[in-house]
N, C-alpha and C positions, 0 to 999 in steps of 0.2 A: 844343136848338140848331136843329133843323130848323124848329120853329115860329117862332123869332126870325128866321131867315133868310128864311122865307116872308113874314113880316110886313114885314121891311125891303125886300123886293122889291115889295111892294104899294104902289104910288104914293099910295094914299089914306090911308096910315097914317104920320104923321110921328113915328115911334117914337123918334127921337133928339132930339126937341124937348121941352124942359123944360115949356113951357106945356101941351102935349098931355098929358104924363105927369101933371102936377098935377091935371088934371081928368078923368083916365081913369075911365070908368064900369066897373062890374063886368062888364056884358055885353060891352063892348069888350075888356076884359082876357081874358075867357074865349074870345072870338073869336080874339084874337091867339095865345093859347097852346093853341088847340083841338088835340085829338088823340084817341087811342083810350081814354083814361082820364081820370077827374077830376083836376083840378090839386091836388096835395097842398098843404096849408096855404094855400089860395087867399086867404082874407082877409088873412093876414099878408104874403103876397107882393104883393098889390095895394097894401097900405099902404106897402110899401117903394118901389114904383114911384111912388106919389103923393108920398112923402117926397123922392125924388130930384128931381122936377120943379122945385120952388121953389128948391132949391140950385143947380140948373143955371141957372135964370133969374137969380137974384140974383148968383151968383159967376162964371158962365161964359157970360153972354150967351145962355143958353138952349140951348147946343149941346154935345153930347158931344165933338165934334172939338176944341173949345177945352180940354177937360179933358186930352185926349191931347196936344195941342200944348203946354200948360203943363208937362207932364212931360218935354218934350224927347225925347231918345232913351233915357230911363231908365225901365226897368220898375219899379225900386225907387221912384223918385219918383212914378210913377203909383199904385203901391200906397199910398204915403204920402198922396197927395192923396185917394184913395178913402176911406181909413180916418179921415182927419181932417176931411173936408168932408161926408161922407155917413155919418151915424151908424150906419145899419144895416149898413154894410160893415165896421164895427169889431167883428168877432165874436171876442171874447176870452174865455178862461176860465183859471182858475188850475188848475194840475195839481201834485199832490203825489205824489212817489214814496215808497212805503212802504219803510222801511229795516229 
């Protein structure tokens, strides 16, 4: 969270812009999330950021604030938008309870 906050405060990084995320280079990604340890699952996480970008551009004018605006004041609606429009946010698994 600290790395994201730092990146959002850096005026040179349009982190909430879909076009920027679509073309995010691996070295930019590492710079944004830099810290004291390697980024776990780095290739997979970078792929998610790159996947989010085109959806933002195509469906929300390239801006995260439009995603939030479309949800209105509903956290439930925001989650519905995230899991239906951004495939990587739909993290589901089936769970069976042994009887």
